[in-house]
Backbone as a chain_set.jsonl record, in Angstrom:
{"seq": "MIRVFSYGTSVTNEGNFTICVVDPLVGIVESTNTNNINIYPNPSSGTFTIETTEQESELIILNTLGEIILSQKIQNGKTEIDLSNQPNGIYFLHLTSENGTTTKKLSIQK", "coords": {"N": [[-8.972, 31.481, -9.065], [-10.358, 29.897, -6.243], [-12.992, 27.855, -5.267], [-14.512, 26.507, -2.507], [-16.474, 23.856, -1.511], [-18.722, 21.963, 0.608], [-19.233, 19.171, 0.241], [-18.974, 15.88, -1.194], [-16.078, 14.915, -3.244], [-13.95, 16.412, -5.376], [-11.95, 17.85, -7.993], [-12.078, 20.313, -10.325], [-11.581, 22.151, -13.361], [-13.008, 24.987, -14.445], [-13.293, 27.147, -16.825], [-12.192, 30.167, -15.693], [-12.051, 29.298, -13.123], [-11.066, 27.123, -10.492], [-12.497, 24.446, -9.001], [-12.722, 23.089, -5.903], [-13.92, 20.483, -4.192], [-14.766, 19.551, -1.003], [-15.048, 16.826, 1.167], [-16.712, 16.822, 4.163], [-16.269, 14.869, 6.059], [-13.951, 13.439, 5.477], [-12.07, 15.171, 4.437], [-9.688, 16.575, 2.107], [-8.958, 14.367, -0.382], [-6.207, 12.46, -1.43], [-5.612, 12.047, -4.779], [-5.093, 10.357, -7.871], [-4.537, 10.258, -11.414], [-3.928, 9.811, -14.805], [-1.755, 11.492, -14.809], [1.716, 11.766, -14.492], [3.517, 12.247, -11.746], [5.942, 13.217, -9.405], [6.839, 14.116, -6.124], [9.291, 15.445, -4.18], [11.731, 16.229, -1.61], [9.449, 14.642, 0.654], [8.182, 14.397, 3.714], [9.056, 17.91, 3.672], [11.363, 20.666, 4.067], [10.33, 22.914, 3.141], [11.336, 23.606, 0.713], [11.102, 21.962, -2.302], [10.952, 19.469, -4.948], [9.13, 19.115, -7.923], [8.394, 16.679, -10.186], [7.439, 15.943, -13.406], [5.905, 14.38, -16.276], [4.189, 15.563, -17.942], [3.42, 17.771, -20.648], [2.601, 20.477, -20.307], [1.369, 21.949, -17.4], [-0.902, 23.13, -14.867], [-0.207, 24.265, -11.704], [-1.558, 24.336, -8.517], [-1.306, 25.259, -5.215], [-2.586, 24.688, -2.051], [-3.324, 25.666, 1.338], [-4.368, 24.143, 4.476], [-6.646, 25.55, 5.057], [-7.786, 26.057, 2.686], [-6.831, 28.176, 1.275], [-5.193, 29.721, -1.457], [-1.834, 29.214, -1.928], [0.115, 29.179, -3.848], [0.136, 29.566, -7.363], [0.873, 28.468, -10.5], [2.137, 27.916, -13.835], [3.666, 24.945, -15.037], [6.265, 23.169, -16.744], [7.119, 20.069, -18.486], [9.437, 17.87, -16.849], [11.73, 18.79, -14.246], [10.768, 20.883, -11.556], [11.593, 23.303, -9.255], [10.251, 24.233, -6.156], [9.701, 26.74, -3.757], [8.549, 26.984, -0.652], [9.38, 27.85, 1.761], [8.785, 30.033, 3.299], [6.36, 29.535, 4.374], [4.328, 28.264, 7.098], [4.875, 25.288, 9.183], [3.078, 22.329, 8.289], [0.342, 20.698, 6.513], [-0.023, 20.654, 3.024], [-1.829, 20.987, -0.038], [-1.395, 19.864, -3.271], [-2.43, 20.545, -6.441], [-2.297, 19.389, -9.59], [-2.992, 20.129, -12.788], [-3.599, 19.029, -16.047], [-3.933, 18.403, -19.604], [-4.567, 15.77, -19.41], [-5.981, 15.412, -17.104], [-6.505, 15.798, -13.514], [-4.294, 15.698, -10.772], [-4.015, 15.16, -7.328], [-1.97, 15.785, -4.611], [-0.536, 15.371, -1.345], [1.529, 17.427, 0.672], [3.9, 17.655, 3.192], [5.166, 20.09, 5.292], [7.875, 20.438, 7.321], [9.887, 22.012, 9.506]], "CA": [[-9.891, 31.578, -7.952], [-10.763, 28.604, -5.706], [-14.246, 27.801, -4.527], [-14.53, 25.286, -1.705], [-17.801, 23.454, -1.085], [-18.587, 21.016, 1.712], [-19.789, 17.852, -0.024], [-18.275, 15.164, -2.253], [-14.658, 15.21, -3.382], [-13.483, 16.494, -6.754], [-11.289, 19.088, -8.38], [-12.293, 20.538, -11.747], [-11.209, 23.467, -13.841], [-14.093, 25.499, -15.261], [-12.976, 28.504, -17.249], [-11.217, 30.832, -14.831], [-12.224, 28.813, -11.761], [-10.801, 25.753, -10.085], [-13.444, 24.136, -7.942], [-12.252, 22.023, -5.03], [-15.029, 20.086, -3.352], [-14.201, 18.863, 0.15], [-15.95, 16.022, 1.966], [-16.479, 17.25, 5.544], [-15.903, 13.744, 6.913], [-12.612, 12.907, 5.196], [-11.155, 16.209, 3.972], [-9.249, 16.469, 0.724], [-8.406, 13.044, -0.608], [-5.144, 12.417, -2.423], [-6.082, 11.269, -5.918], [-4.224, 10.372, -9.041], [-5.061, 9.712, -12.653], [-2.833, 9.488, -15.71], [-0.616, 12.398, -14.643], [2.891, 11.2, -13.839], [4.073, 13.304, -10.921], [6.67, 12.869, -8.196], [7.156, 15.261, -5.28], [10.309, 15.042, -3.2], [11.425, 15.309, -0.512], [8.151, 14.809, 1.291], [8.101, 15.786, 4.152], [10.027, 18.872, 3.159], [11.599, 21.846, 4.91], [9.688, 24.023, 2.431], [11.85, 23.59, -0.657], [10.913, 20.613, -2.83], [10.975, 19.323, -6.401], [8.027, 18.438, -8.596], [8.862, 16.092, -11.436], [6.283, 15.49, -14.17], [6.123, 14.099, -17.697], [3.19, 16.317, -18.701], [4.014, 18.855, -21.429], [2.315, 21.72, -19.591], [0.388, 21.746, -16.334], [-1.097, 24.233, -13.937], [-0.027, 23.841, -10.325], [-2.174, 25.157, -7.484], [-0.996, 24.747, -3.882], [-3.489, 25.242, -1.039], [-3.102, 25.265, 2.726], [-5.509, 23.384, 5.002], [-7.82, 26.422, 5.1], [-8.272, 26.217, 1.319], [-6.274, 29.393, 0.688], [-4.179, 29.471, -2.476], [-0.491, 29.628, -1.539], [0.884, 29.356, -5.075], [-0.495, 29.14, -8.611], [1.789, 28.727, -11.612], [2.246, 26.911, -14.893], [4.939, 24.246, -15.045], [6.555, 22.374, -17.937], [7.613, 18.741, -18.126], [10.76, 17.889, -16.253], [11.799, 19.101, -12.822], [10.507, 22.257, -11.144], [11.869, 23.54, -7.839], [9.287, 25.117, -5.514], [10.167, 27.181, -2.449], [7.504, 27.44, 0.267], [10.029, 27.937, 3.071], [8.185, 31.134, 4.054], [5.087, 29.055, 4.905], [4.488, 27.54, 8.358], [4.751, 23.834, 9.171], [1.716, 21.85, 8.095], [-0.003, 19.917, 5.326], [-0.422, 21.456, 1.87], [-2.415, 20.179, -1.097], [-0.902, 20.249, -4.585], [-3.321, 20.132, -7.533], [-1.618, 19.531, -10.869], [-3.987, 19.917, -13.824], [-3.108, 19.036, -17.424], [-4.952, 17.914, -20.53], [-4.889, 14.39, -19.032], [-6.757, 15.386, -15.868], [-5.97, 16.445, -12.317], [-3.711, 14.878, -9.714], [-3.919, 15.848, -6.046], [-0.976, 15.188, -3.711], [-0.315, 16.064, -0.077], [2.909, 17.747, 0.998], [4.087, 18.045, 4.579], [6.322, 20.962, 5.562], [8.371, 20.317, 8.695], [11.173, 22.706, 9.596]], "C": [[-10.298, 30.171, -7.537], [-12.099, 28.779, -5.005], [-14.252, 26.475, -3.776], [-15.953, 25.045, -1.227], [-17.655, 22.345, -0.053], [-19.26, 19.672, 1.457], [-19.048, 17.215, -1.185], [-16.794, 15.456, -2.264], [-14.319, 15.244, -4.867], [-12.777, 17.811, -6.958], [-11.487, 19.218, -9.875], [-11.872, 21.945, -12.099], [-12.306, 23.918, -14.785], [-13.804, 26.946, -15.625], [-11.885, 29.093, -16.389], [-11.264, 30.327, -13.398], [-11.688, 27.409, -11.618], [-11.707, 25.494, -8.917], [-12.924, 22.928, -7.181], [-13.384, 21.692, -4.081], [-14.486, 19.197, -2.239], [-15.294, 18.098, 0.889], [-15.711, 16.37, 3.432], [-16.053, 16.105, 6.462], [-14.471, 13.281, 6.697], [-11.631, 13.953, 4.707], [-10.811, 16.035, 2.513], [-8.518, 15.157, 0.558], [-7.33, 13.121, -1.672], [-5.622, 11.523, -3.56], [-5.076, 11.363, -7.05], [-4.994, 9.873, -10.241], [-3.86, 9.445, -13.545], [-1.66, 10.439, -15.62], [0.519, 11.668, -13.945], [3.571, 12.32, -13.086], [4.764, 12.706, -9.706], [6.982, 14.15, -7.455], [8.159, 14.781, -4.238], [11.177, 16.224, -2.815], [10.059, 15.63, 0.088], [8.099, 13.873, 2.491], [9.297, 16.604, 3.695], [10.242, 19.978, 4.195], [10.978, 23.089, 4.278], [10.155, 24.124, 0.998], [11.763, 22.149, -1.157], [10.899, 20.647, -4.351], [9.718, 18.606, -6.862], [8.581, 17.95, -9.926], [7.648, 15.516, -12.164], [6.68, 15.229, -15.617], [5.099, 14.816, -18.571], [3.857, 17.476, -19.431], [3.823, 20.202, -20.748], [1.207, 21.449, -18.591], [0.226, 23.036, -15.55], [-1.024, 23.659, -12.528], [-0.705, 24.84, -9.409], [-1.87, 24.494, -6.152], [-1.88, 25.476, -2.884], [-3.047, 24.814, 0.351], [-4.353, 24.54, 3.215], [-6.774, 24.224, 5.168], [-8.425, 26.629, 3.719], [-7.772, 27.473, 0.643], [-5.198, 29.018, -0.326], [-2.854, 30.06, -2.017], [0.331, 29.949, -2.78], [0.057, 28.869, -6.252], [0.462, 29.487, -9.736], [1.712, 27.609, -12.633], [3.612, 26.261, -14.782], [5.042, 23.4, -16.305], [7.043, 21.004, -17.506], [9.054, 18.832, -17.643], [10.671, 18.222, -14.783], [11.567, 20.586, -12.58], [10.755, 22.362, -9.646], [10.849, 24.551, -7.308], [9.816, 25.465, -4.131], [8.996, 27.748, -1.654], [8.075, 27.599, 1.671], [9.502, 29.092, 3.921], [6.833, 30.741, 4.662], [5.315, 28.292, 6.208], [4.424, 26.02, 8.165], [3.297, 23.443, 8.966], [1.583, 21.025, 6.835], [-0.489, 20.887, 4.247], [-0.911, 20.514, 0.783], [-1.983, 20.732, -2.44], [-1.843, 19.68, -5.635], [-2.593, 20.423, -8.833], [-2.619, 19.15, -11.952], [-3.347, 20.037, -15.196], [-4.235, 18.557, -18.327], [-5.368, 16.484, -20.2], [-5.693, 14.287, -17.746], [-6.046, 16.08, -14.729], [-5.445, 15.402, -11.343], [-3.628, 15.726, -8.461], [-2.947, 15.079, -5.162], [-0.906, 16.022, -2.435], [1.176, 16.274, 0.124], [2.949, 18.18, 2.457], [5.33, 18.916, 4.68], [6.632, 20.862, 7.041], [9.743, 20.937, 8.747], [11.897, 22.332, 10.868]], "O": [[-10.559, 29.331, -8.398], [-12.304, 29.728, -4.248], [-14.015, 25.427, -4.375], [-16.567, 25.918, -0.614], [-16.552, 21.834, 0.138], [-19.813, 19.086, 2.389], [-18.547, 17.915, -2.065], [-16.294, 16.166, -1.391], [-14.391, 14.218, -5.544], [-12.971, 18.765, -6.205], [-11.102, 18.322, -10.626], [-11.813, 22.823, -11.239], [-12.518, 23.294, -15.825], [-14.042, 27.857, -14.832], [-10.769, 28.575, -16.356], [-10.58, 30.877, -12.535], [-11.838, 26.589, -12.523], [-11.693, 26.242, -7.939], [-12.713, 21.864, -7.763], [-13.769, 22.52, -3.255], [-13.818, 18.199, -2.51], [-16.346, 18.657, 1.201], [-14.584, 16.221, 3.905], [-15.524, 16.357, 7.544], [-13.836, 12.783, 7.626], [-10.446, 13.648, 4.571], [-11.563, 15.413, 1.763], [-7.564, 14.872, 1.283], [-7.513, 13.772, -2.701], [-5.995, 10.372, -3.332], [-4.317, 12.326, -7.161], [-5.983, 9.154, -10.105], [-2.861, 8.9, -13.075], [-0.652, 10.222, -16.292], [0.307, 11.024, -12.918], [4.135, 13.233, -13.688], [4.237, 11.801, -9.059], [7.345, 15.156, -8.064], [7.901, 13.825, -3.505], [11.347, 17.141, -3.618], [9.589, 16.767, 0.023], [7.983, 12.661, 2.309], [10.37, 16.086, 3.383], [9.412, 20.193, 5.078], [11.089, 24.188, 4.821], [9.447, 24.67, 0.152], [12.282, 21.231, -0.523], [10.844, 21.713, -4.963], [9.298, 17.614, -6.265], [9.164, 18.718, -10.692], [6.915, 14.699, -11.606], [7.66, 15.781, -16.118], [5.13, 14.695, -19.795], [4.768, 18.101, -18.888], [4.769, 20.981, -20.624], [0.218, 20.79, -18.913], [1.091, 23.911, -15.566], [-1.702, 22.683, -12.207], [-0.465, 26.043, -9.503], [-2.14, 23.307, -5.969], [-1.93, 26.705, -2.859], [-2.47, 23.741, 0.528], [-5.297, 24.347, 2.448], [-7.854, 23.678, 5.394], [-9.451, 27.294, 3.581], [-8.23, 27.812, -0.448], [-4.394, 28.116, -0.09], [-2.758, 31.258, -1.75], [1.144, 30.873, -2.773], [-0.647, 27.865, -6.145], [0.826, 30.649, -9.915], [1.277, 26.498, -12.33], [4.601, 26.925, -14.473], [4.032, 22.968, -16.862], [7.346, 20.78, -16.334], [9.786, 19.759, -17.99], [9.651, 17.965, -14.143], [12.095, 21.437, -13.296], [10.192, 21.598, -8.861], [10.611, 25.59, -7.925], [10.319, 24.599, -3.415], [8.511, 28.843, -1.936], [7.346, 27.497, 2.657], [9.741, 29.132, 5.128], [6.23, 31.532, 5.386], [6.39, 27.726, 6.405], [3.98, 25.532, 7.127], [2.389, 24.143, 9.415], [2.569, 20.696, 6.176], [-1.256, 21.811, 4.518], [-0.458, 19.373, 0.694], [-2.173, 21.915, -2.725], [-2.031, 18.466, -5.709], [-2.306, 21.58, -9.142], [-3.048, 17.999, -12.035], [-2.645, 21.006, -15.486], [-5.355, 18.332, -17.869], [-6.413, 16.027, -20.662], [-6.053, 13.184, -17.334], [-5.108, 16.85, -14.938], [-6.068, 14.364, -11.122], [-3.217, 16.885, -8.521], [-3.083, 13.869, -4.985], [-1.18, 17.222, -2.446], [1.987, 15.41, -0.211], [2.124, 18.98, 2.897], [6.407, 18.538, 4.219], [5.797, 21.153, 7.897], [10.672, 20.447, 8.105], [12.999, 22.82, 11.117]]}, "num_chains": 1, "name": "protein.A"}
Protein backbone atom coordinates (compact mmCIF):
# COMPACT_ATOMS: atom_id res chain seq x y z
CA MET A 1 0.00 0.00 0.00
CA ILE A 2 1.29 3.50 -0.86
CA ARG A 3 0.38 6.61 1.04
CA VAL A 4 1.22 9.91 -0.63
CA PHE A 5 1.48 13.09 1.43
CA SER A 6 2.11 16.62 0.16
CA TYR A 7 5.16 17.84 2.08
CA GLY A 8 8.86 16.99 2.25
CA THR A 9 10.44 14.23 0.18
CA SER A 10 11.16 10.73 1.48
CA VAL A 11 10.34 7.10 0.91
CA THR A 12 10.23 4.73 3.88
CA ASN A 13 8.97 1.24 4.49
CA GLU A 14 6.95 0.85 7.68
CA GLY A 15 5.60 -2.63 8.20
CA ASN A 16 3.15 -3.29 5.38
CA PHE A 17 3.23 0.31 4.13
CA THR A 18 5.56 2.21 1.86
CA ILE A 19 5.19 5.91 2.47
CA CYS A 20 6.12 8.23 -0.38
CA VAL A 21 6.18 11.88 0.62
CA VAL A 22 5.98 14.31 -2.29
CA ASP A 23 7.07 17.95 -2.20
CA PRO A 24 4.34 19.89 -4.03
CA LEU A 25 6.91 22.30 -5.47
CA VAL A 26 9.39 19.81 -6.94
CA GLY A 27 7.56 16.47 -7.17
CA ILE A 28 9.33 13.19 -6.55
CA VAL A 29 13.06 13.68 -6.47
CA GLU A 30 15.39 11.03 -7.85
CA SER A 31 17.56 9.92 -4.94
CA THR A 32 20.24 7.35 -4.41
CA ASN A 33 22.07 5.85 -1.48
CA THR A 34 24.26 2.76 -1.25
CA ASN A 35 22.04 0.68 -3.54
CA ASN A 36 23.81 -0.12 -6.79
CA ILE A 37 21.16 -0.02 -9.49
CA ASN A 38 21.18 0.52 -13.24
CA ILE A 39 18.07 0.86 -15.39
CA TYR A 40 18.36 0.56 -19.15
CA PRO A 41 17.34 1.52 -21.71
CA ASN A 42 15.96 4.76 -20.36
CA PRO A 43 13.90 6.11 -22.11
CA SER A 44 12.31 2.77 -22.86
CA SER A 45 9.54 1.45 -25.08
CA GLY A 46 8.14 -0.23 -21.95
CA THR A 47 10.51 -3.18 -21.66
CA PHE A 48 13.66 -2.48 -19.66
CA THR A 49 16.30 -4.13 -17.47
CA ILE A 50 17.06 -3.43 -13.84
CA GLU A 51 20.52 -4.48 -12.75
CA THR A 52 21.38 -4.48 -9.04
CA THR A 53 24.01 -5.93 -6.72
CA GLU A 54 21.64 -6.11 -3.74
CA GLN A 55 20.90 -9.66 -2.55
CA GLU A 56 17.16 -9.05 -2.31
CA SER A 57 15.14 -5.90 -2.91
CA GLU A 58 11.54 -4.85 -3.21
CA LEU A 59 10.68 -2.92 -6.35
CA ILE A 60 7.67 -0.60 -6.46
CA ILE A 61 6.86 1.28 -9.68
CA LEU A 62 4.44 4.23 -9.55
CA ASN A 63 2.94 6.42 -12.25
CA THR A 64 2.81 10.21 -11.92
CA LEU A 65 -0.53 9.95 -10.09
CA GLY A 66 1.11 7.88 -7.34
CA GLU A 67 -0.69 4.69 -8.37
CA ILE A 68 1.25 1.45 -7.96
CA ILE A 69 1.88 -0.08 -11.39
CA LEU A 70 4.05 -2.97 -10.20
CA SER A 71 5.30 -4.36 -6.90
CA GLN A 72 7.65 -7.34 -6.75
CA LYS A 73 10.73 -8.74 -5.08
CA ILE A 74 13.90 -8.92 -7.15
CA GLN A 75 17.23 -10.69 -6.61
CA ASN A 76 20.73 -9.48 -7.43
CA GLY A 77 21.64 -9.58 -11.08
CA LYS A 78 19.48 -8.59 -14.02
CA THR A 79 15.68 -8.46 -13.99
CA GLU A 80 13.61 -7.78 -17.10
CA ILE A 81 10.47 -5.68 -16.54
CA ASP A 82 7.69 -5.29 -19.10
CA LEU A 83 5.48 -2.21 -18.77
CA SER A 84 4.66 -2.07 -22.48
CA ASN A 85 0.95 -2.11 -21.58
CA GLN A 86 1.37 1.26 -19.81
CA PRO A 87 1.00 4.61 -21.61
CA ASN A 88 3.88 6.94 -22.46
CA GLY A 89 5.07 8.99 -19.50
CA ILE A 90 7.35 9.19 -16.48
CA TYR A 91 7.38 6.39 -13.90
CA PHE A 92 9.10 6.27 -10.52
CA LEU A 93 11.00 3.15 -9.46
CA HIS A 94 11.60 2.66 -5.72
CA LEU A 95 14.06 -0.11 -4.93
CA THR A 96 14.25 -0.89 -1.20
CA SER A 97 16.81 -3.23 0.38
CA GLU A 98 18.50 -3.60 3.74
CA ASN A 99 20.87 -0.82 2.62
CA GLY A 100 18.09 1.73 2.07
CA THR A 101 15.93 3.01 -0.76
CA THR A 102 16.86 4.25 -4.21
CA THR A 103 14.41 6.21 -6.36
CA LYS A 104 14.90 6.42 -10.14
CA LYS A 105 12.82 7.93 -12.93
CA LEU A 106 11.95 5.94 -16.04
CA SER A 107 10.54 7.42 -19.22
CA ILE A 108 8.35 5.27 -21.46
CA GLN A 109 8.21 6.48 -25.06
CA LYS A 110 6.68 4.24 -27.71
